[in-house]
Each structure stands twice: as structure tokens, then as C-alpha cells.
Chimera marker file (.cmm) of the C-alpha trace (Angstrom):
<marker_set name="trace">
<marker id="1" x="-21.290" y="-48.217" z="28.269" r="1" g="1" b="0" radius="0.5"/>
<marker id="2" x="-23.890" y="-46.359" z="26.209" r="1" g="1" b="0" radius="0.5"/>
<marker id="3" x="-23.727" y="-42.604" z="25.586" r="1" g="1" b="0" radius="0.5"/>
<marker id="4" x="-27.117" y="-41.331" z="26.782" r="1" g="1" b="0" radius="0.5"/>
<marker id="5" x="-26.547" y="-37.810" z="25.421" r="1" g="1" b="0" radius="0.5"/>
<marker id="6" x="-26.822" y="-38.932" z="21.789" r="1" g="1" b="0" radius="0.5"/>
<marker id="7" x="-30.450" y="-38.988" z="20.656" r="1" g="1" b="0" radius="0.5"/>
<marker id="8" x="-31.819" y="-42.239" z="19.337" r="1" g="1" b="0" radius="0.5"/>
<marker id="9" x="-33.729" y="-42.173" z="16.033" r="1" g="1" b="0" radius="0.5"/>
<marker id="10" x="-37.001" y="-42.226" z="17.990" r="1" g="1" b="0" radius="0.5"/>
<marker id="11" x="-35.948" y="-39.138" z="19.963" r="1" g="1" b="0" radius="0.5"/>
<marker id="12" x="-35.069" y="-36.994" z="16.961" r="1" g="1" b="0" radius="0.5"/>
<marker id="13" x="-36.845" y="-33.642" z="17.200" r="1" g="1" b="0" radius="0.5"/>
<marker id="14" x="-38.432" y="-31.534" z="14.531" r="1" g="1" b="0" radius="0.5"/>
<marker id="15" x="-37.118" y="-28.047" z="13.859" r="1" g="1" b="0" radius="0.5"/>
<marker id="16" x="-39.618" y="-25.233" z="14.387" r="1" g="1" b="0" radius="0.5"/>
<marker id="17" x="-39.589" y="-21.536" z="13.555" r="1" g="1" b="0" radius="0.5"/>
<marker id="18" x="-41.281" y="-19.142" z="15.957" r="1" g="1" b="0" radius="0.5"/>
<marker id="19" x="-42.117" y="-15.589" z="14.912" r="1" g="1" b="0" radius="0.5"/>
<marker id="20" x="-42.571" y="-13.455" z="18.013" r="1" g="1" b="0" radius="0.5"/>
<marker id="21" x="-44.030" y="-9.937" z="18.208" r="1" g="1" b="0" radius="0.5"/>
<marker id="22" x="-43.515" y="-7.972" z="21.428" r="1" g="1" b="0" radius="0.5"/>
<marker id="23" x="-45.321" y="-4.668" z="21.930" r="1" g="1" b="0" radius="0.5"/>
<marker id="24" x="-45.779" y="-2.223" z="24.749" r="1" g="1" b="0" radius="0.5"/>
<marker id="25" x="-49.106" y="-2.486" z="26.531" r="1" g="1" b="0" radius="0.5"/>
<marker id="26" x="-51.523" y="0.295" z="25.492" r="1" g="1" b="0" radius="0.5"/>
<marker id="27" x="-51.277" y="2.044" z="28.881" r="1" g="1" b="0" radius="0.5"/>
<marker id="28" x="-47.471" y="2.349" z="28.645" r="1" g="1" b="0" radius="0.5"/>
<marker id="29" x="-46.013" y="5.536" z="27.161" r="1" g="1" b="0" radius="0.5"/>
<marker id="30" x="-43.893" y="4.992" z="24.033" r="1" g="1" b="0" radius="0.5"/>
<marker id="31" x="-41.292" y="7.775" z="23.678" r="1" g="1" b="0" radius="0.5"/>
<marker id="32" x="-39.589" y="5.916" z="20.832" r="1" g="1" b="0" radius="0.5"/>
<marker id="33" x="-42.894" y="5.719" z="18.966" r="1" g="1" b="0" radius="0.5"/>
<marker id="34" x="-43.425" y="9.446" z="19.602" r="1" g="1" b="0" radius="0.5"/>
<marker id="35" x="-39.980" y="10.194" z="18.138" r="1" g="1" b="0" radius="0.5"/>
<marker id="36" x="-40.779" y="8.141" z="15.031" r="1" g="1" b="0" radius="0.5"/>
<marker id="37" x="-44.112" y="9.943" z="14.682" r="1" g="1" b="0" radius="0.5"/>
<marker id="38" x="-42.353" y="13.321" z="14.853" r="1" g="1" b="0" radius="0.5"/>
<marker id="39" x="-39.841" y="12.197" z="12.244" r="1" g="1" b="0" radius="0.5"/>
<marker id="40" x="-42.584" y="10.999" z="9.919" r="1" g="1" b="0" radius="0.5"/>
<marker id="41" x="-44.381" y="14.342" z="10.253" r="1" g="1" b="0" radius="0.5"/>
<marker id="42" x="-41.129" y="16.180" z="9.479" r="1" g="1" b="0" radius="0.5"/>
<marker id="43" x="-40.831" y="14.084" z="6.320" r="1" g="1" b="0" radius="0.5"/>
<marker id="44" x="-44.317" y="15.122" z="5.251" r="1" g="1" b="0" radius="0.5"/>
<marker id="45" x="-46.277" y="12.045" z="6.332" r="1" g="1" b="0" radius="0.5"/>
<marker id="46" x="-48.851" y="14.140" z="8.156" r="1" g="1" b="0" radius="0.5"/>
<marker id="47" x="-51.636" y="11.559" z="7.824" r="1" g="1" b="0" radius="0.5"/>
<marker id="48" x="-49.900" y="9.335" z="10.399" r="1" g="1" b="0" radius="0.5"/>
<marker id="49" x="-51.586" y="9.858" z="13.765" r="1" g="1" b="0" radius="0.5"/>
<marker id="50" x="-49.779" y="7.382" z="16.040" r="1" g="1" b="0" radius="0.5"/>
<marker id="51" x="-46.774" y="5.053" z="16.116" r="1" g="1" b="0" radius="0.5"/>
<marker id="52" x="-46.009" y="2.267" z="18.586" r="1" g="1" b="0" radius="0.5"/>
<marker id="53" x="-42.580" y="0.624" z="18.433" r="1" g="1" b="0" radius="0.5"/>
<marker id="54" x="-42.042" y="-3.022" z="19.360" r="1" g="1" b="0" radius="0.5"/>
<marker id="55" x="-39.723" y="-5.957" z="18.781" r="1" g="1" b="0" radius="0.5"/>
<marker id="56" x="-39.841" y="-8.796" z="16.265" r="1" g="1" b="0" radius="0.5"/>
<marker id="57" x="-37.852" y="-11.967" z="16.907" r="1" g="1" b="0" radius="0.5"/>
<marker id="58" x="-37.407" y="-15.231" z="15.033" r="1" g="1" b="0" radius="0.5"/>
<marker id="59" x="-36.367" y="-18.229" z="17.103" r="1" g="1" b="0" radius="0.5"/>
<marker id="60" x="-35.459" y="-21.594" z="15.601" r="1" g="1" b="0" radius="0.5"/>
<marker id="61" x="-35.708" y="-24.487" z="18.025" r="1" g="1" b="0" radius="0.5"/>
<marker id="62" x="-35.963" y="-28.241" z="18.179" r="1" g="1" b="0" radius="0.5"/>
<marker id="63" x="-39.015" y="-29.775" z="19.826" r="1" g="1" b="0" radius="0.5"/>
<marker id="64" x="-40.893" y="-33.055" z="19.748" r="1" g="1" b="0" radius="0.5"/>
<marker id="65" x="-44.094" y="-31.483" z="18.393" r="1" g="1" b="0" radius="0.5"/>
<marker id="66" x="-45.781" y="-28.122" z="17.852" r="1" g="1" b="0" radius="0.5"/>
<marker id="67" x="-47.315" y="-28.051" z="21.330" r="1" g="1" b="0" radius="0.5"/>
<marker id="68" x="-43.888" y="-28.541" z="22.920" r="1" g="1" b="0" radius="0.5"/>
<marker id="69" x="-42.402" y="-25.817" z="20.712" r="1" g="1" b="0" radius="0.5"/>
<marker id="70" x="-45.227" y="-23.405" z="21.644" r="1" g="1" b="0" radius="0.5"/>
<marker id="71" x="-44.764" y="-24.174" z="25.332" r="1" g="1" b="0" radius="0.5"/>
<marker id="72" x="-41.023" y="-23.495" z="25.100" r="1" g="1" b="0" radius="0.5"/>
<marker id="73" x="-41.580" y="-20.200" z="23.251" r="1" g="1" b="0" radius="0.5"/>
<marker id="74" x="-44.185" y="-19.100" z="25.813" r="1" g="1" b="0" radius="0.5"/>
<marker id="75" x="-41.687" y="-19.776" z="28.619" r="1" g="1" b="0" radius="0.5"/>
<marker id="76" x="-38.948" y="-17.871" z="26.743" r="1" g="1" b="0" radius="0.5"/>
<marker id="77" x="-41.249" y="-14.885" z="26.330" r="1" g="1" b="0" radius="0.5"/>
<marker id="78" x="-42.430" y="-14.949" z="29.933" r="1" g="1" b="0" radius="0.5"/>
<marker id="79" x="-38.921" y="-15.310" z="31.351" r="1" g="1" b="0" radius="0.5"/>
<marker id="80" x="-36.706" y="-13.245" z="29.017" r="1" g="1" b="0" radius="0.5"/>
<marker id="81" x="-38.008" y="-11.956" z="25.693" r="1" g="1" b="0" radius="0.5"/>
<marker id="82" x="-40.871" y="-9.809" z="27.012" r="1" g="1" b="0" radius="0.5"/>
<marker id="83" x="-41.320" y="-7.811" z="30.194" r="1" g="1" b="0" radius="0.5"/>
<marker id="84" x="-44.806" y="-8.942" z="31.332" r="1" g="1" b="0" radius="0.5"/>
<marker id="85" x="-45.270" y="-5.779" z="33.397" r="1" g="1" b="0" radius="0.5"/>
<marker id="86" x="-45.171" y="-3.403" z="30.405" r="1" g="1" b="0" radius="0.5"/>
<marker id="87" x="-45.222" y="-5.625" z="27.287" r="1" g="1" b="0" radius="0.5"/>
<marker id="88" x="-47.556" y="-8.042" z="25.557" r="1" g="1" b="0" radius="0.5"/>
<marker id="89" x="-46.550" y="-10.652" z="23.020" r="1" g="1" b="0" radius="0.5"/>
<marker id="90" x="-47.973" y="-13.043" z="20.494" r="1" g="1" b="0" radius="0.5"/>
<marker id="91" x="-46.289" y="-15.635" z="18.336" r="1" g="1" b="0" radius="0.5"/>
<marker id="92" x="-46.738" y="-18.229" z="15.645" r="1" g="1" b="0" radius="0.5"/>
<marker id="93" x="-44.872" y="-21.517" z="15.401" r="1" g="1" b="0" radius="0.5"/>
<marker id="94" x="-44.447" y="-23.495" z="12.210" r="1" g="1" b="0" radius="0.5"/>
<marker id="95" x="-42.393" y="-26.452" z="11.088" r="1" g="1" b="0" radius="0.5"/>
<marker id="96" x="-39.156" y="-25.262" z="9.541" r="1" g="1" b="0" radius="0.5"/>
<marker id="97" x="-38.308" y="-26.892" z="6.244" r="1" g="1" b="0" radius="0.5"/>
<marker id="98" x="-34.792" y="-28.170" z="5.786" r="1" g="1" b="0" radius="0.5"/>
<marker id="99" x="-32.700" y="-26.142" z="3.377" r="1" g="1" b="0" radius="0.5"/>
<marker id="100" x="-30.269" y="-27.562" z="0.922" r="1" g="1" b="0" radius="0.5"/>
<link id1="1" id2="2" r="1" g="1" b="0" radius="0.2"/>
<link id1="2" id2="3" r="1" g="1" b="0" radius="0.2"/>
<link id1="3" id2="4" r="1" g="1" b="0" radius="0.2"/>
<link id1="4" id2="5" r="1" g="1" b="0" radius="0.2"/>
<link id1="5" id2="6" r="1" g="1" b="0" radius="0.2"/>
<link id1="6" id2="7" r="1" g="1" b="0" radius="0.2"/>
<link id1="7" id2="8" r="1" g="1" b="0" radius="0.2"/>
<link id1="8" id2="9" r="1" g="1" b="0" radius="0.2"/>
<link id1="9" id2="10" r="1" g="1" b="0" radius="0.2"/>
<link id1="10" id2="11" r="1" g="1" b="0" radius="0.2"/>
<link id1="11" id2="12" r="1" g="1" b="0" radius="0.2"/>
<link id1="12" id2="13" r="1" g="1" b="0" radius="0.2"/>
<link id1="13" id2="14" r="1" g="1" b="0" radius="0.2"/>
<link id1="14" id2="15" r="1" g="1" b="0" radius="0.2"/>
<link id1="15" id2="16" r="1" g="1" b="0" radius="0.2"/>
<link id1="16" id2="17" r="1" g="1" b="0" radius="0.2"/>
<link id1="17" id2="18" r="1" g="1" b="0" radius="0.2"/>
<link id1="18" id2="19" r="1" g="1" b="0" radius="0.2"/>
<link id1="19" id2="20" r="1" g="1" b="0" radius="0.2"/>
<link id1="20" id2="21" r="1" g="1" b="0" radius="0.2"/>
<link id1="21" id2="22" r="1" g="1" b="0" radius="0.2"/>
<link id1="22" id2="23" r="1" g="1" b="0" radius="0.2"/>
<link id1="23" id2="24" r="1" g="1" b="0" radius="0.2"/>
<link id1="24" id2="25" r="1" g="1" b="0" radius="0.2"/>
<link id1="25" id2="26" r="1" g="1" b="0" radius="0.2"/>
<link id1="26" id2="27" r="1" g="1" b="0" radius="0.2"/>
<link id1="27" id2="28" r="1" g="1" b="0" radius="0.2"/>
<link id1="28" id2="29" r="1" g="1" b="0" radius="0.2"/>
<link id1="29" id2="30" r="1" g="1" b="0" radius="0.2"/>
<link id1="30" id2="31" r="1" g="1" b="0" radius="0.2"/>
<link id1="31" id2="32" r="1" g="1" b="0" radius="0.2"/>
<link id1="32" id2="33" r="1" g="1" b="0" radius="0.2"/>
<link id1="33" id2="34" r="1" g="1" b="0" radius="0.2"/>
<link id1="34" id2="35" r="1" g="1" b="0" radius="0.2"/>
<link id1="35" id2="36" r="1" g="1" b="0" radius="0.2"/>
<link id1="36" id2="37" r="1" g="1" b="0" radius="0.2"/>
<link id1="37" id2="38" r="1" g="1" b="0" radius="0.2"/>
<link id1="38" id2="39" r="1" g="1" b="0" radius="0.2"/>
<link id1="39" id2="40" r="1" g="1" b="0" radius="0.2"/>
<link id1="40" id2="41" r="1" g="1" b="0" radius="0.2"/>
<link id1="41" id2="42" r="1" g="1" b="0" radius="0.2"/>
<link id1="42" id2="43" r="1" g="1" b="0" radius="0.2"/>
<link id1="43" id2="44" r="1" g="1" b="0" radius="0.2"/>
<link id1="44" id2="45" r="1" g="1" b="0" radius="0.2"/>
<link id1="45" id2="46" r="1" g="1" b="0" radius="0.2"/>
<link id1="46" id2="47" r="1" g="1" b="0" radius="0.2"/>
<link id1="47" id2="48" r="1" g="1" b="0" radius="0.2"/>
<link id1="48" id2="49" r="1" g="1" b="0" radius="0.2"/>
<link id1="49" id2="50" r="1" g="1" b="0" radius="0.2"/>
<link id1="50" id2="51" r="1" g="1" b="0" radius="0.2"/>
<link id1="51" id2="52" r="1" g="1" b="0" radius="0.2"/>
<link id1="52" id2="53" r="1" g="1" b="0" radius="0.2"/>
<link id1="53" id2="54" r="1" g="1" b="0" radius="0.2"/>
<link id1="54" id2="55" r="1" g="1" b="0" radius="0.2"/>
<link id1="55" id2="56" r="1" g="1" b="0" radius="0.2"/>
<link id1="56" id2="57" r="1" g="1" b="0" radius="0.2"/>
<link id1="57" id2="58" r="1" g="1" b="0" radius="0.2"/>
<link id1="58" id2="59" r="1" g="1" b="0" radius="0.2"/>
<link id1="59" id2="60" r="1" g="1" b="0" radius="0.2"/>
<link id1="60" id2="61" r="1" g="1" b="0" radius="0.2"/>
<link id1="61" id2="62" r="1" g="1" b="0" radius="0.2"/>
<link id1="62" id2="63" r="1" g="1" b="0" radius="0.2"/>
<link id1="63" id2="64" r="1" g="1" b="0" radius="0.2"/>
<link id1="64" id2="65" r="1" g="1" b="0" radius="0.2"/>
<link id1="65" id2="66" r="1" g="1" b="0" radius="0.2"/>
<link id1="66" id2="67" r="1" g="1" b="0" radius="0.2"/>
<link id1="67" id2="68" r="1" g="1" b="0" radius="0.2"/>
<link id1="68" id2="69" r="1" g="1" b="0" radius="0.2"/>
<link id1="69" id2="70" r="1" g="1" b="0" radius="0.2"/>
<link id1="70" id2="71" r="1" g="1" b="0" radius="0.2"/>
<link id1="71" id2="72" r="1" g="1" b="0" radius="0.2"/>
<link id1="72" id2="73" r="1" g="1" b="0" radius="0.2"/>
<link id1="73" id2="74" r="1" g="1" b="0" radius="0.2"/>
<link id1="74" id2="75" r="1" g="1" b="0" radius="0.2"/>
<link id1="75" id2="76" r="1" g="1" b="0" radius="0.2"/>
<link id1="76" id2="77" r="1" g="1" b="0" radius="0.2"/>
<link id1="77" id2="78" r="1" g="1" b="0" radius="0.2"/>
<link id1="78" id2="79" r="1" g="1" b="0" radius="0.2"/>
<link id1="79" id2="80" r="1" g="1" b="0" radius="0.2"/>
<link id1="80" id2="81" r="1" g="1" b="0" radius="0.2"/>
<link id1="81" id2="82" r="1" g="1" b="0" radius="0.2"/>
<link id1="82" id2="83" r="1" g="1" b="0" radius="0.2"/>
<link id1="83" id2="84" r="1" g="1" b="0" radius="0.2"/>
<link id1="84" id2="85" r="1" g="1" b="0" radius="0.2"/>
<link id1="85" id2="86" r="1" g="1" b="0" radius="0.2"/>
<link id1="86" id2="87" r="1" g="1" b="0" radius="0.2"/>
<link id1="87" id2="88" r="1" g="1" b="0" radius="0.2"/>
<link id1="88" id2="89" r="1" g="1" b="0" radius="0.2"/>
<link id1="89" id2="90" r="1" g="1" b="0" radius="0.2"/>
<link id1="90" id2="91" r="1" g="1" b="0" radius="0.2"/>
<link id1="91" id2="92" r="1" g="1" b="0" radius="0.2"/>
<link id1="92" id2="93" r="1" g="1" b="0" radius="0.2"/>
<link id1="93" id2="94" r="1" g="1" b="0" radius="0.2"/>
<link id1="94" id2="95" r="1" g="1" b="0" radius="0.2"/>
<link id1="95" id2="96" r="1" g="1" b="0" radius="0.2"/>
<link id1="96" id2="97" r="1" g="1" b="0" radius="0.2"/>
<link id1="97" id2="98" r="1" g="1" b="0" radius="0.2"/>
<link id1="98" id2="99" r="1" g="1" b="0" radius="0.2"/>
<link id1="99" id2="100" r="1" g="1" b="0" radius="0.2"/>
</marker_set>
């Protein structure tokens, strides 16, 4: 009996690194950004006129190719990492080099 859960050499995936940026849509108020702006002004950075706060995530995943990795990341963002009602996102995906 063959173990079908163990990948064969042909099924070995490449490791990819996705860098994801999630930001509030422009029409959404950003109280956290306003608080940062106030703090910057209190520290003397009076030339700053606006601050928007967002999230940055790095996700390492295995996928057959870059298109598959991008598709998986898009689904992750749409289903969990970003709230599509109030947030926008963009990402890059690149092959992750092995370390060591």
C-alpha cells in the first residue's frame, strides 16, 4: 500500500514569500492614524499633515508556481487578512531562497 500523503519528487513545491500591505480605504476614518499624527505634532514634527495606519504581513508558503502562490495569497487576503468592506490590500510574491 502506497502512502499518498507523501509528495513525490515531481510534486515538490517551491517556497514563496509574500509581502502583504493592508490599508484602510480612503473613505474610512482612521482614529489610530489621527492619534499618531497628534503624537508626532507633540514631538515637534509639525510638517506632517496626515497619517494612515495599516498592517504589514509576511507569509511563507509552498506552491507549485508563482501564479498558484499569488492565487493562494489573494484568497487569504479576501477571506481573512483584510476586511474587503473597509480595507484594501496589495502584495508581492517572490521565490524564497533556502537558508543554510
